[in-house]
Biopython code that builds the backbone (N, CA, C, O; Angstrom):
import numpy as np
from Bio.PDB.StructureBuilder import StructureBuilder

atoms = [
    (1, "UNK", "N", (167.183, 100.241, 4.494)),
    (1, "UNK", "CA", (168.036, 99.628, 3.492)),
    (1, "UNK", "C", (167.215, 98.738, 2.573)),
    (1, "UNK", "O", (167.465, 98.688, 1.369)),
    (2, "UNK", "N", (166.252, 98.048, 3.124)),
    (2, "UNK", "CA", (165.450, 97.120, 2.333)),
    (2, "UNK", "C", (164.651, 97.849, 1.261)),
    (2, "UNK", "O", (164.443, 97.314, 0.172)),
    (3, "UNK", "N", (164.202, 99.063, 1.559)),
    (3, "UNK", "CA", (163.412, 99.806, 0.581)),
    (3, "UNK", "C", (164.240, 100.189, -0.642)),
    (3, "UNK", "O", (163.681, 100.369, -1.724)),
    (4, "UNK", "N", (165.560, 100.317, -0.498)),
    (4, "UNK", "CA", (166.415, 100.638, -1.636)),
    (4, "UNK", "C", (166.706, 99.413, -2.496)),
    (4, "UNK", "O", (166.983, 99.540, -3.689)),
    (5, "UNK", "N", (166.643, 98.234, -1.896)),
    (5, "UNK", "CA", (166.920, 97.005, -2.629)),
    (5, "UNK", "C", (165.750, 96.579, -3.496)),
    (5, "UNK", "O", (165.937, 95.845, -4.467)),
    (6, "UNK", "N", (164.560, 97.021, -3.167)),
    (6, "UNK", "CA", (163.367, 96.602, -3.893)),
    (6, "UNK", "C", (163.138, 97.528, -5.092)),
    (6, "UNK", "O", (163.061, 98.748, -4.942)),
    (7, "UNK", "N", (163.030, 96.934, -6.268)),
    (7, "UNK", "CA", (162.797, 97.703, -7.495)),
    (7, "UNK", "C", (161.330, 97.579, -7.865)),
    (7, "UNK", "O", (160.762, 96.487, -7.863)),
    (8, "UNK", "N", (160.733, 98.708, -8.181)),
    (8, "UNK", "CA", (159.330, 98.730, -8.583)),
    (8, "UNK", "C", (159.156, 97.894, -9.854)),
    (8, "UNK", "O", (159.889, 98.098, -10.821)),
    (9, "UNK", "N", (158.209, 96.965, -9.873)),
    (9, "UNK", "CA", (158.004, 96.122, -11.063)),
    (9, "UNK", "C", (157.682, 96.931, -12.323)),
    (9, "UNK", "O", (158.084, 96.544, -13.421)),
    (10, "UNK", "N", (156.963, 98.045, -12.178)),
    (10, "UNK", "CA", (156.658, 98.888, -13.340)),
    (10, "UNK", "C", (157.925, 99.532, -13.896)),
    (10, "UNK", "O", (158.105, 99.624, -15.110)),
    (11, "UNK", "N", (158.799, 99.976, -12.995)),
    (11, "UNK", "CA", (160.066, 100.564, -13.422)),
    (11, "UNK", "C", (160.899, 99.520, -14.164)),
    (11, "UNK", "O", (161.461, 99.803, -15.222)),
    (12, "UNK", "N", (160.974, 98.323, -13.607)),
    (12, "UNK", "CA", (161.758, 97.249, -14.222)),
    (12, "UNK", "C", (161.215, 96.882, -15.599)),
    (12, "UNK", "O", (161.980, 96.654, -16.536)),
    (13, "UNK", "N", (159.895, 96.829, -15.713)),
    (13, "UNK", "CA", (159.280, 96.512, -17.000)),
    (13, "UNK", "C", (159.607, 97.598, -18.024)),
    (13, "UNK", "O", (159.948, 97.291, -19.166)),
    (14, "UNK", "N", (159.506, 98.849, -17.624)),
    (14, "UNK", "CA", (159.837, 99.956, -18.516)),
    (14, "UNK", "C", (161.309, 99.955, -18.899)),
    (14, "UNK", "O", (161.656, 100.228, -20.048)),
    (15, "UNK", "N", (162.176, 99.646, -17.937)),
    (15, "UNK", "CA", (163.614, 99.587, -18.211)),
    (15, "UNK", "C", (163.907, 98.533, -19.272)),
    (15, "UNK", "O", (164.626, 98.794, -20.236)),
    (16, "UNK", "N", (163.349, 97.352, -19.090)),
    (16, "UNK", "CA", (163.573, 96.268, -20.050)),
    (16, "UNK", "C", (163.007, 96.606, -21.427)),
    (16, "UNK", "O", (163.617, 96.286, -22.447)),
    (17, "UNK", "N", (161.850, 97.249, -21.456)),
    (17, "UNK", "CA", (161.260, 97.648, -22.739)),
    (17, "UNK", "C", (162.127, 98.696, -23.436)),
    (17, "UNK", "O", (162.363, 98.615, -24.641)),
    (18, "UNK", "N", (162.598, 99.675, -22.671)),
    (18, "UNK", "CA", (163.448, 100.714, -23.246)),
    (18, "UNK", "C", (164.752, 100.150, -23.777)),
    (18, "UNK", "O", (165.213, 100.547, -24.848)),
    (19, "UNK", "N", (165.345, 99.235, -23.043)),
    (19, "UNK", "CA", (166.604, 98.614, -23.462)),
    (19, "UNK", "C", (166.402, 97.803, -24.736)),
    (19, "UNK", "O", (167.188, 97.902, -25.677)),
    (20, "UNK", "N", (165.334, 96.996, -24.756)),
    (20, "UNK", "CA", (165.069, 96.131, -25.908)),
    (20, "UNK", "C", (164.720, 96.947, -27.147)),
    (20, "UNK", "O", (165.212, 96.660, -28.239)),
    (21, "UNK", "N", (163.880, 97.957, -26.987)),
    (21, "UNK", "CA", (163.534, 98.796, -28.141)),
    (21, "UNK", "C", (164.751, 99.557, -28.662)),
    (21, "UNK", "O", (164.898, 99.740, -29.871)),
    (22, "UNK", "N", (165.611, 99.995, -27.768)),
    (22, "UNK", "CA", (166.819, 100.691, -28.205)),
    (22, "UNK", "C", (167.720, 99.763, -29.013)),
    (22, "UNK", "O", (168.425, 100.212, -29.917)),
    (23, "UNK", "N", (167.698, 98.479, -28.693)),
    (23, "UNK", "CA", (168.493, 97.508, -29.451)),
    (23, "UNK", "C", (167.936, 97.307, -30.852)),
    (23, "UNK", "O", (168.680, 97.334, -31.833)),
    (24, "UNK", "N", (166.631, 97.107, -30.943)),
    (24, "UNK", "CA", (166.021, 96.673, -32.193)),
    (24, "UNK", "C", (165.390, 97.802, -33.013)),
    (24, "UNK", "O", (165.416, 97.764, -34.243)),
    (25, "UNK", "N", (164.832, 98.792, -32.345)),
    (25, "UNK", "CA", (164.194, 99.923, -33.032)),
    (25, "UNK", "C", (164.662, 101.233, -32.387)),
    (25, "UNK", "O", (163.892, 101.885, -31.683)),
    (26, "UNK", "N", (165.912, 101.618, -32.623)),
    (26, "UNK", "CA", (166.452, 102.786, -31.924)),
    (26, "UNK", "C", (165.719, 104.092, -32.215)),
    (26, "UNK", "O", (165.610, 104.943, -31.332)),
    (27, "UNK", "N", (165.219, 104.264, -33.428)),
    (27, "UNK", "CA", (164.501, 105.506, -33.747)),
    (27, "UNK", "C", (163.207, 105.614, -32.949)),
    (27, "UNK", "O", (162.880, 106.676, -32.420)),
    (28, "UNK", "N", (162.483, 104.522, -32.868)),
    (28, "UNK", "CA", (161.240, 104.508, -32.098)),
    (28, "UNK", "C", (161.530, 104.719, -30.615)),
    (28, "UNK", "O", (160.819, 105.467, -29.943)),
    (29, "UNK", "N", (162.559, 104.070, -30.108)),
    (29, "UNK", "CA", (162.921, 104.228, -28.698)),
    (29, "UNK", "C", (163.291, 105.672, -28.396)),
    (29, "UNK", "O", (162.954, 106.190, -27.332)),
    (30, "UNK", "N", (163.978, 106.320, -29.319)),
    (30, "UNK", "CA", (164.357, 107.718, -29.137)),
    (30, "UNK", "C", (163.123, 108.610, -29.064)),
    (30, "UNK", "O", (163.032, 109.486, -28.204)),
    (31, "UNK", "N", (162.179, 108.384, -29.966)),
    (31, "UNK", "CA", (160.948, 109.190, -29.975)),
    (31, "UNK", "C", (160.124, 108.952, -28.712)),
    (31, "UNK", "O", (159.594, 109.895, -28.123)),
    (32, "UNK", "N", (160.019, 107.701, -28.302)),
    (32, "UNK", "CA", (159.230, 107.395, -27.109)),
    (32, "UNK", "C", (159.884, 107.932, -25.838)),
    (32, "UNK", "O", (159.189, 108.297, -24.889)),
    (33, "UNK", "N", (161.196, 107.981, -25.815)),
    (33, "UNK", "CA", (161.870, 108.468, -24.609)),
    (33, "UNK", "C", (161.712, 109.977, -24.444)),
    (33, "UNK", "O", (161.872, 110.502, -23.342)),
    (34, "UNK", "N", (161.398, 110.675, -25.533)),
    (34, "UNK", "CA", (161.219, 112.124, -25.460)),
    (34, "UNK", "C", (159.830, 112.522, -24.972)),
    (34, "UNK", "O", (159.588, 113.685, -24.649)),
    (35, "UNK", "N", (158.926, 111.558, -24.919)),
    (35, "UNK", "CA", (157.582, 111.835, -24.422)),
    (35, "UNK", "C", (157.667, 112.080, -22.917)),
    (35, "UNK", "O", (158.292, 111.310, -22.188)),
    (36, "UNK", "N", (157.038, 113.151, -22.464)),
    (36, "UNK", "CA", (157.073, 113.460, -21.037)),
    (36, "UNK", "C", (156.176, 112.480, -20.303)),
    (36, "UNK", "O", (154.956, 112.486, -20.470)),
    (37, "UNK", "N", (156.794, 111.645, -19.496)),
    (37, "UNK", "CA", (156.057, 110.630, -18.758)),
    (37, "UNK", "C", (156.664, 110.524, -17.369)),
    (37, "UNK", "O", (157.826, 110.147, -17.219)),
    (38, "UNK", "N", (155.888, 110.850, -16.371)),
    (38, "UNK", "CA", (156.374, 110.854, -14.995)),
    (38, "UNK", "C", (156.121, 109.532, -14.269)),
    (38, "UNK", "O", (156.440, 109.411, -13.087)),
    (39, "UNK", "N", (155.560, 108.555, -14.950)),
    (39, "UNK", "CA", (155.284, 107.278, -14.291)),
    (39, "UNK", "C", (156.582, 106.503, -14.093)),
    (39, "UNK", "O", (157.593, 106.791, -14.734)),
    (40, "UNK", "N", (156.545, 105.529, -13.209)),
    (40, "UNK", "CA", (157.715, 104.687, -12.966)),
    (40, "UNK", "C", (158.108, 103.930, -14.225)),
    (40, "UNK", "O", (159.294, 103.754, -14.504)),
    (41, "UNK", "N", (157.129, 103.489, -14.973)),
    (41, "UNK", "CA", (157.408, 102.749, -16.202)),
    (41, "UNK", "C", (158.092, 103.653, -17.228)),
    (41, "UNK", "O", (159.012, 103.224, -17.925)),
    (42, "UNK", "N", (157.641, 104.902, -17.317)),
    (42, "UNK", "CA", (158.256, 105.856, -18.239)),
    (42, "UNK", "C", (159.691, 106.179, -17.850)),
    (42, "UNK", "O", (160.568, 106.271, -18.709)),
    (43, "UNK", "N", (159.929, 106.352, -16.547)),
    (43, "UNK", "CA", (161.295, 106.607, -16.078)),
    (43, "UNK", "C", (162.186, 105.400, -16.358)),
    (43, "UNK", "O", (163.339, 105.547, -16.765)),
    (44, "UNK", "N", (161.641, 104.214, -16.136)),
    (44, "UNK", "CA", (162.395, 102.997, -16.414)),
    (44, "UNK", "C", (162.722, 102.866, -17.888)),
    (44, "UNK", "O", (163.820, 102.452, -18.258)),
    (45, "UNK", "N", (161.747, 103.226, -18.736)),
    (45, "UNK", "CA", (161.962, 103.172, -20.188)),
    (45, "UNK", "C", (163.123, 104.077, -20.587)),
    (45, "UNK", "O", (164.011, 103.672, -21.338)),
    (46, "UNK", "N", (163.105, 105.302, -20.077)),
    (46, "UNK", "CA", (164.166, 106.250, -20.403)),
    (46, "UNK", "C", (165.522, 105.755, -19.896)),
    (46, "UNK", "O", (166.530, 105.873, -20.593)),
    (47, "UNK", "N", (165.541, 105.205, -18.690)),
    (47, "UNK", "CA", (166.798, 104.700, -18.137)),
    (47, "UNK", "C", (167.307, 103.482, -18.901)),
    (47, "UNK", "O", (168.514, 103.337, -19.096)),
    (48, "UNK", "N", (166.407, 102.610, -19.333)),
    (48, "UNK", "CA", (166.804, 101.439, -20.108)),
    (48, "UNK", "C", (167.402, 101.832, -21.445)),
    (48, "UNK", "O", (168.414, 101.272, -21.866)),
    (49, "UNK", "N", (166.784, 102.783, -22.107)),
    (49, "UNK", "CA", (167.313, 103.277, -23.384)),
    (49, "UNK", "C", (168.666, 103.933, -23.176)),
    (49, "UNK", "O", (169.596, 103.719, -23.954)),
    (50, "UNK", "N", (168.774, 104.731, -22.123)),
    (50, "UNK", "CA", (170.033, 105.413, -21.818)),
    (50, "UNK", "C", (171.147, 104.396, -21.522)),
    (50, "UNK", "O", (172.284, 104.571, -21.962)),
    (51, "UNK", "N", (170.817, 103.347, -20.784)),
    (51, "UNK", "CA", (171.806, 102.313, -20.464)),
    (51, "UNK", "C", (172.317, 101.637, -21.735)),
    (51, "UNK", "O", (173.518, 101.410, -21.879)),
    (52, "UNK", "N", (171.415, 101.319, -22.648)),
    (52, "UNK", "CA", (171.833, 100.676, -23.897)),
    (52, "UNK", "C", (172.742, 101.600, -24.711)),
    (52, "UNK", "O", (173.751, 101.155, -25.256)),
    (53, "UNK", "N", (172.386, 102.881, -24.793)),
    (53, "UNK", "CA", (173.214, 103.800, -25.573)),
    (53, "UNK", "C", (174.590, 103.978, -24.929)),
    (53, "UNK", "O", (175.586, 104.114, -25.639)),
    (54, "UNK", "N", (174.660, 103.977, -23.598)),
    (54, "UNK", "CA", (175.958, 104.066, -22.920)),
    (54, "UNK", "C", (176.804, 102.833, -23.214)),
    (54, "UNK", "O", (178.012, 102.939, -23.430)),
    (55, "UNK", "N", (176.173, 101.669, -23.222)),
    (55, "UNK", "CA", (176.905, 100.443, -23.536)),
    (55, "UNK", "C", (177.444, 100.487, -24.961)),
    (55, "UNK", "O", (178.561, 100.040, -25.220)),
    (56, "UNK", "N", (176.656, 101.023, -25.877)),
    (56, "UNK", "CA", (177.105, 101.119, -27.263)),
    (56, "UNK", "C", (178.282, 102.085, -27.389)),
    (56, "UNK", "O", (179.202, 101.844, -28.170)),
    (57, "UNK", "N", (178.255, 103.158, -26.636)),
    (57, "UNK", "CA", (179.367, 104.111, -26.670)),
    (57, "UNK", "C", (180.636, 103.468, -26.117)),
    (57, "UNK", "O", (181.727, 103.706, -26.634)),
    (58, "UNK", "N", (180.498, 102.656, -25.067)),
    (58, "UNK", "CA", (181.657, 101.952, -24.515)),
    (58, "UNK", "C", (182.240, 100.979, -25.532)),
    (58, "UNK", "O", (183.455, 100.791, -25.592)),
    (59, "UNK", "N", (181.373, 100.363, -26.330)),
    (59, "UNK", "CA", (181.826, 99.414, -27.353)),
    (59, "UNK", "C", (182.645, 100.120, -28.433)),
    (59, "UNK", "O", (183.543, 99.517, -29.021)),
    (60, "UNK", "N", (182.346, 101.385, -28.696)),
    (60, "UNK", "CA", (183.022, 102.126, -29.760)),
    (60, "UNK", "C", (184.376, 102.693, -29.334)),
    (60, "UNK", "O", (185.126, 103.205, -30.165)),
    (61, "UNK", "N", (184.682, 102.603, -28.055)),
    (61, "UNK", "CA", (185.953, 103.131, -27.570)),
    (61, "UNK", "C", (187.121, 102.326, -28.128)),
    (61, "UNK", "O", (186.980, 101.137, -28.416)),
    (62, "UNK", "N", (188.261, 102.968, -28.278)),
    (62, "UNK", "CA", (189.449, 102.222, -28.698)),
    (62, "UNK", "C", (189.831, 101.195, -27.635)),
    (62, "UNK", "O", (189.467, 101.331, -26.467)),
    (63, "UNK", "N", (190.552, 100.190, -28.046)),
    (63, "UNK", "CA", (190.876, 99.088, -27.141)),
    (63, "UNK", "C", (191.671, 99.547, -25.926)),
    (63, "UNK", "O", (191.526, 98.968, -24.850)),
    (64, "UNK", "N", (192.494, 100.555, -26.068)),
    (64, "UNK", "CA", (193.295, 100.991, -24.930)),
    (64, "UNK", "C", (192.448, 101.680, -23.865)),
    (64, "UNK", "O", (192.885, 101.806, -22.721)),
    (65, "UNK", "N", (191.245, 102.128, -24.220)),
    (65, "UNK", "CA", (190.335, 102.694, -23.228)),
    (65, "UNK", "C", (189.432, 101.638, -22.612)),
    (65, "UNK", "O", (188.856, 101.862, -21.547)),
    (66, "UNK", "N", (189.301, 100.493, -23.264)),
    (66, "UNK", "CA", (188.427, 99.439, -22.767)),
    (66, "UNK", "C", (189.069, 98.606, -21.671)),
    (66, "UNK", "O", (188.358, 97.980, -20.885)),
    (67, "UNK", "N", (190.380, 98.582, -21.598)),
    (67, "UNK", "CA", (191.081, 97.714, -20.659)),
    (67, "UNK", "C", (190.719, 98.065, -19.223)),
    (67, "UNK", "O", (190.443, 99.217, -18.890)),
    (68, "UNK", "N", (190.730, 97.062, -18.406)),
    (68, "UNK", "CA", (190.491, 97.264, -16.981)),
    (68, "UNK", "C", (191.660, 98.070, -16.413)),
    (68, "UNK", "O", (192.780, 97.965, -16.913)),
    (69, "UNK", "N", (191.414, 98.866, -15.382)),
    (69, "UNK", "CA", (192.507, 99.667, -14.822)),
    (69, "UNK", "C", (193.710, 98.829, -14.400)),
    (69, "UNK", "O", (194.848, 99.275, -14.550)),
    (70, "UNK", "N", (193.484, 97.639, -13.881)),
    (70, "UNK", "CA", (194.598, 96.799, -13.450)),
    (70, "UNK", "C", (195.417, 96.319, -14.644)),
    (70, "UNK", "O", (196.614, 96.061, -14.512)),
    (71, "UNK", "N", (194.780, 96.199, -15.809)),
    (71, "UNK", "CA", (195.497, 95.763, -17.002)),
    (71, "UNK", "C", (196.264, 96.920, -17.639)),
    (71, "UNK", "O", (197.309, 96.706, -18.253)),
    (72, "UNK", "N", (195.756, 98.135, -17.498)),
    (72, "UNK", "CA", (196.387, 99.287, -18.130)),
    (72, "UNK", "C", (197.731, 99.614, -17.486)),
    (72, "UNK", "O", (198.705, 99.911, -18.178)),
    (73, "UNK", "N", (197.774, 99.559, -16.175)),
    (73, "UNK", "CA", (198.978, 99.949, -15.460)),
    (73, "UNK", "C", (199.816, 98.704, -15.218)),
    (73, "UNK", "O", (199.537, 97.908, -14.322)),
    (74, "UNK", "N", (200.840, 98.559, -16.030)),
    (74, "UNK", "CA", (201.754, 97.432, -15.861)),
    (74, "UNK", "C", (203.018, 97.980, -15.215)),
    (74, "UNK", "O", (203.550, 99.002, -15.648)),
    (75, "UNK", "N", (203.491, 97.310, -14.193)),
    (75, "UNK", "CA", (204.688, 97.827, -13.527)),
    (75, "UNK", "C", (205.887, 97.793, -14.472)),
    (75, "UNK", "O", (206.120, 96.815, -15.181)),
    (76, "UNK", "N", (206.619, 98.869, -14.457)),
    (76, "UNK", "CA", (207.802, 98.919, -15.311)),
    (76, "UNK", "C", (208.923, 98.139, -14.631)),
    (76, "UNK", "O", (208.996, 98.095, -13.403)),
    (77, "UNK", "N", (209.781, 97.536, -15.412)),
    (77, "UNK", "CA", (210.880, 96.774, -14.810)),
    (77, "UNK", "C", (211.810, 97.714, -14.050)),
    (77, "UNK", "O", (211.986, 98.873, -14.425)),
    (78, "UNK", "N", (212.393, 97.200, -12.990)),
    (78, "UNK", "CA", (213.303, 98.005, -12.176)),
    (78, "UNK", "C", (214.596, 98.192, -12.959)),
    (78, "UNK", "O", (215.223, 97.234, -13.410)),
    (79, "UNK", "N", (214.961, 99.419, -13.099)),
    (79, "UNK", "CA", (216.175, 99.730, -13.850)),
    (79, "UNK", "C", (217.317, 99.954, -12.864)),
    (79, "UNK", "O", (217.201, 100.729, -11.915)),
    (80, "UNK", "N", (218.374, 99.284, -13.105)),
    (80, "UNK", "CA", (219.539, 99.413, -12.250)),
    (80, "UNK", "C", (220.303, 100.681, -12.621)),
    (80, "UNK", "O", (220.439, 101.012, -13.799)),
    (81, "UNK", "N", (220.788, 101.369, -11.625)),
    (81, "UNK", "CA", (221.568, 102.578, -11.880)),
    (81, "UNK", "C", (222.918, 102.240, -12.502)),
    (81, "UNK", "O", (223.514, 103.061, -13.199)),
    (82, "UNK", "N", (223.390, 101.031, -12.245)),
    (82, "UNK", "CA", (224.702, 100.627, -12.733)),
    (82, "UNK", "C", (224.617, 99.855, -14.038)),
    (82, "UNK", "O", (225.604, 99.251, -14.459)),
    (83, "UNK", "N", (223.527, 99.862, -14.649)),
    (83, "UNK", "CA", (223.336, 99.101, -15.880)),
    (83, "UNK", "C", (224.242, 99.651, -16.984)),
    (83, "UNK", "O", (224.273, 100.854, -17.245)),
    (84, "UNK", "N", (224.958, 98.759, -17.607)),
    (84, "UNK", "CA", (225.827, 99.146, -18.704)),
    (84, "UNK", "C", (227.165, 99.712, -18.258)),
    (84, "UNK", "O", (228.005, 100.034, -19.098)),
    (85, "UNK", "N", (227.378, 99.839, -16.965)),
    (85, "UNK", "CA", (228.651, 100.358, -16.460)),
    (85, "UNK", "C", (229.480, 99.180, -15.963)),
    (85, "UNK", "O", (228.956, 98.231, -15.379)),
    (86, "UNK", "N", (230.738, 99.260, -16.199)),
    (86, "UNK", "CA", (231.631, 98.209, -15.749)),
    (86, "UNK", "C", (232.037, 98.529, -14.312)),
    (86, "UNK", "O", (232.696, 99.541, -14.075)),
    (87, "UNK", "N", (231.661, 97.696, -13.357)),
    (87, "UNK", "CA", (231.914, 97.965, -11.949)),
    (87, "UNK", "C", (233.332, 97.594, -11.529)),
    (87, "UNK", "O", (233.775, 97.993, -10.452)),
    (88, "UNK", "N", (234.053, 96.838, -12.360)),
    (88, "UNK", "CA", (235.398, 96.403, -12.001)),
    (88, "UNK", "C", (236.413, 97.537, -12.103)),
    (88, "UNK", "O", (237.471, 97.447, -11.480)),
    (89, "UNK", "N", (236.153, 98.549, -12.823)),
    (89, "UNK", "CA", (237.130, 99.619, -13.050)),
    (89, "UNK", "C", (237.115, 100.620, -11.960)),
    (89, "UNK", "O", (237.877, 101.586, -11.999)),
]
sb = StructureBuilder()
sb.init_structure("model")
sb.init_model(0)
sb.init_chain("A")
sb.init_seg("    ")
for serial, (resi, resn, name, xyz) in enumerate(atoms, 1):
    if name == "N":
        sb.init_residue(resn, " ", resi, " ")
    sb.init_atom(name, np.array(xyz, "f"), 0.0, 1.0, " ", f" {name:<3s}", serial, name[0])
structure = sb.get_structure()
C-alpha cells in the first residue's frame, strides 16, 4: 500500500510543468505533450496537461451539469391523493 502512496518526484515535477504550461502557453504544451517520451517526467507532463484541459471542459459545462448530485436531486413534495377534493361530501 505504501508504494502506491508515494509519487515519483520526477512525475510530480512533470505534472506541475504540464499543468502550468497548459494554463499559460496551451499551444506549446500541446506540442510538447505529443513528443514521445517514456520517462516519468514526460508521463507526468502529459497527465498534468490532460488534467488542466479536463478542468477547463468542466468549467464550460452548463450550470445544471455542474451541480453536485445531492443538489440536483431535490425531493418532490408529497402530493396528497385527496388534494382538491372535498372530503365532507
